[in-house]
C-alpha positions in Angstrom: -2.1 12.3 20.1 -1.9 9.3 18.0 -3.0 9.3 14.4 -5.6 6.6 13.7 -5.9 6.9 9.9 -3.6 6.9 6.9 -4.0 7.1 3.1 -1.7 6.3 0.1 -1.7 6.5 -3.6 -0.5 3.2 -5.3 0.4 2.6 -8.9 0.2 -1.1 -10.0 1.6 -2.8 -13.1 0.8 -6.5 -13.4 1.7 -8.7 -16.3 0.1 -12.1 -16.4 1.3 -14.9 -18.9 -1.4 -16.8 -20.7 -1.1 -19.9 -22.9 -3.3 -20.2 -26.0 -3.6 -22.6 -28.8 -1.8 -20.1 -31.2 1.1 -19.4 -28.7 1.9 -17.5 -25.7 0.2 -14.2 -24.8 0.3 -11.9 -21.9 -2.2 -9.6 -20.2 -1.1 -6.3 -18.9 -3.0 -4.6 -16.1 -2.1 -0.9 -15.0 -3.9 1.1 -12.5 -3.8 3.8 -9.8 -5.5 3.2 -6.6 -6.2 5.5 -3.5 -6.1 3.5 -0.2 -7.6 4.8 3.0 -6.7 2.9 6.3 -8.7 3.4 9.5 -6.6 1.5 12.0 -9.4 0.3 14.3 -11.6 -0.9 11.3 -9.3 -1.9 8.5 -8.7 -0.5 5.0 -10.8 0.5 2.0 -9.4 0.7 -1.7 -10.9 2.8 -4.5 -9.5 2.2 -8.1 -9.1 5.6 -9.7 -7.7 4.5 -13.1 -7.4 1.0 -14.7 -6.2 -0.1 -18.1 -5.9 -3.6 -19.4 -4.2 -4.6 -22.6 -3.2 -8.0 -24.2 0.2 -8.7 -25.9 1.4 -11.4 -28.2 4.8 -12.8 -27.5 
């Protein structure tokens, strides 16, 4: 029997640079997502935890 669904737990950490008039900053986004995939229909994502912070360089 072929399995027609799947799930995964994903951790993401993304840093985006940002140019401002006072210099260079960066925005950090961290989060955990639960992903369900139903192969005939596609996938669905749900963000369990998200944190965003700014950093001066």
